[in-house]
C-alpha positions as a printed Julia matrix, in Angstrom:
207×3 Matrix{Float64}:
 10.7   -67.11   23.18
 13.91  -65.26   24.01
 15.02  -66.09   20.49
 11.85  -65.98   18.47
 10.53  -62.71   19.92
 13.17  -60.45   21.58
 12.05  -59.3    25.04
 11.69  -55.67   26.14
 15.02  -55.59   27.88
 16.76  -56.64   24.65
 14.93  -54.04   22.61
 15.92  -51.35   25.11
 19.61  -52.05   24.27
 19.04  -50.59   20.77
 17.31  -47.2    21.13
 15.92  -45.95   17.88
 16.13  -49.32   16.15
 12.98  -50.65   14.48
 11.64  -53.89   15.92
  7.97  -53.63   14.94
  6.08  -51.37   12.64
  3.56  -48.99   14.17
  0.15  -49.92   12.89
 -1.72  -46.98   14.49
 -4.82  -49.07   15.01
 -5.03  -50.26   11.44
 -7.16  -53.38   10.93
 -6.34  -55.8     9.54
 -2.74  -55.18   10.47
  0.27  -55.55    8.24
  3.22  -57.83    8.64
  6.61  -57.36    7.04
  8.44  -60.38    5.64
 12.26  -59.92    5.5
 14.99  -62.18    4.11
 18.6   -62.07    5.21
 21.97  -63.28    3.91
 21.34  -63.43    0.15
 21.28  -63.02   -2.69
 22.36  -66.49   -3.86
 21.24  -68.4    -6.95
 20.3   -71.49   -5.01
 17.71  -69.69   -2.82
 16.78  -66.19   -3.82
 14.99  -66.95   -7.17
 12.85  -69.62   -5.52
 11.89  -67.2    -2.73
 11.01  -64.57   -5.31
  8.84  -67.08   -7.21
  6.92  -67.99   -4.02
  6.33  -64.29   -3.19
  5.17  -63.65   -6.74
  2.74  -66.53   -6.55
  0.98  -64.86   -3.59
  1.46  -61.24   -4.67
  3.59  -60.46   -1.59
  6.28  -57.8    -1.43
  9.11  -58.18    1.06
 12.49  -56.67    2.14
 15.82  -58.39    1.39
 18.79  -57.57    3.6
 21.72  -58.43    1.43
 25.32  -59.33    2.17
 27.6   -57.18    0.0
 29.85  -60.0    -1.02
 26.92  -61.84   -2.41
 25.76  -58.81   -4.32
 29.27  -58.58   -5.78
 29.1   -62.2    -6.91
 25.5   -62.07   -8.19
 24.62  -58.46   -9.16
 21.88  -59.71  -11.43
 19.99  -61.06   -8.43
 20.02  -57.66   -6.78
 18.46  -56.17   -9.91
 15.94  -58.96  -10.1
 14.79  -58.44   -6.53
 14.29  -54.76   -7.26
 12.63  -55.46  -10.61
 10.0   -57.56   -8.93
  9.09  -54.7    -6.63
 10.83  -55.65   -3.35
 12.84  -53.44   -1.03
 16.57  -53.9    -0.43
 18.61  -53.4     2.72
 22.24  -53.62    3.74
 23.52  -56.59    5.84
 27.19  -55.47    5.79
 29.81  -56.51    3.21
 31.14  -59.6     5.03
 28.27  -60.59    7.35
 30.41  -59.61   10.32
 29.66  -60.13   14.01
 29.43  -56.8    15.73
 31.01  -57.97   19.0
 34.21  -59.04   17.19
 35.16  -55.76   15.57
 35.66  -52.07   16.44
 33.02  -49.48   15.66
 35.35  -47.92   13.05
 35.94  -51.18   11.23
 32.24  -52.09   11.5
 31.18  -48.86    9.9
 33.77  -49.25    7.16
 32.44  -52.74    6.31
 28.84  -51.47    6.46
 29.57  -48.55    4.2
 30.95  -50.9     1.56
 27.74  -52.92    1.88
 25.72  -49.69    1.5
 27.49  -48.8    -1.74
 26.64  -52.15   -3.25
 22.99  -52.28   -2.06
 22.37  -48.49   -2.43
 20.31  -48.62    0.79
 20.34  -46.98    4.14
 18.16  -49.72    5.6
 20.49  -51.73    7.79
 20.16  -54.99    9.71
 23.1   -56.15   11.79
 24.22  -59.73   11.17
 23.35  -61.99   14.11
 21.12  -59.27   15.52
 23.84  -57.62   17.57
 25.39  -54.17   17.75
 27.54  -52.58   20.41
 26.35  -49.16   21.68
 29.25  -47.43   19.88
 28.43  -49.21   16.6
 24.76  -48.22   16.84
 25.68  -44.6    17.47
 28.07  -44.56   14.59
 25.39  -46.03   12.27
 22.94  -43.32   13.34
 25.52  -40.63   12.56
 25.59  -42.08    9.01
 21.82  -41.81    8.77
 21.17  -45.56    8.66
 17.74  -46.85    9.6
 18.51  -49.87   11.81
 15.88  -52.56   11.29
 15.81  -55.37   13.83
 12.9   -57.85   14.14
  9.81  -58.81   16.06
  9.96  -62.48   15.12
 12.83  -64.75   14.04
 11.51  -67.93   12.43
 14.82  -69.72   13.14
 14.74  -71.27    9.68
 18.57  -71.25    9.73
 18.76  -73.82   12.53
 19.46  -77.45   11.74
 17.32  -78.34   14.75
 14.26  -76.62   13.36
 11.92  -78.37   10.91
  9.67  -76.76    8.27
  6.71  -77.53   10.53
  8.34  -75.72   13.49
  9.03  -72.64   11.3
  5.33  -72.47   10.52
  4.48  -73.04   14.16
  6.78  -70.14   15.19
  5.03  -67.83   12.75
  1.59  -68.86   14.02
  2.6   -68.46   17.65
  4.48  -65.13   17.58
  3.13  -63.04   14.69
  1.11  -59.9    15.62
  0.13  -56.67   13.95
  3.24  -54.87   12.7
  5.58  -57.88   13.12
  8.86  -57.72   11.23
  9.48  -61.38   10.45
 12.92  -62.74    9.61
 13.51  -65.55    7.07
 16.74  -66.28    5.25
 17.34  -66.82    1.51
 20.33  -68.97    2.35
 21.56  -72.54    1.89
 20.73  -73.34    5.54
 17.09  -72.41    5.05
 16.12  -73.07    1.55
 14.95  -76.71    1.67
 12.63  -75.94    4.61
 11.32  -72.75    3.07
 10.14  -74.6    -0.04
  7.2   -75.83    2.05
  7.24  -73.52    5.11
  7.17  -70.17    3.3
  4.02  -70.82    1.22
  2.26  -72.23    4.25
  3.24  -69.26    6.38
  1.94  -66.86    3.76
 -1.31  -68.78    3.35
 -1.87  -68.8     7.14
 -1.12  -65.13    7.56
 -3.45  -64.25    4.72
 -6.16  -66.4     6.26
 -5.81  -64.45    9.51
 -6.43  -61.14    7.65
 -2.87  -59.87    7.62
 -1.66  -57.73    4.74
  1.98  -57.67    3.64
  4.27  -54.68    3.46
  7.85  -53.88    2.61
 10.13  -51.6     4.65
 10.81  -48.41    2.74
C-alpha cells in the first residue's frame, strides 16, 4: 500500500501538490485516469482507442523528448479531447539534479506540451524543486493510486486488483502508455474502466 496509495506523511512532503480531486460530496464520484511517459506509437494509439471505446477522457503527462519524436501523437491526444501535462523533457529523477537544472529541463518540457500541469517523474521532488515549480505557476499533480503497470512483477490481473482495492471518489489513477505497460494494459485497462463504470464512477480529465 505504501506504493499503490501514498500515505499521509508522504503527501505532507509536497504541500500544495494535487493527490486527489475534491469531490465536495458529489455522488457518484469522479475518478481521473492519467497516463505517464508517452507518447509513443507502440502504446499511445492503443490507449486512445480503448478510451474512445468507452467514451472516457483522461490526462496524458508527456515526456518532452517523446513529443519531439512524435509530435503527431500529441496533436492526436488533444484532438480526441484529452488533457495534456508535462513530465519533463528527459524524464529526470528529481533527487539526482539541482533545482535550477530541474526547472530548466521542466521548462523545455512545458514548451513542447504547452501545459502548466506537471507530474514529476518517479513521483519525487525535493523541497527546493517544488518551490521553484510553484514560482513558475506549475500545477503539480501527484496521484492517489499507482497501478504499478510498469512493474515486470505485476500481472494484468494484479493491475485490475489494485484499481479495485484502492480507488475511491476523486482518485487520480496512474497508468503508463509505455513499452513496459502496454501488453498488460491491452486487457487490464478495459477491465478497469468497465469495473469503475459498474461501481458508478464517472471519469474526468485534469484541466
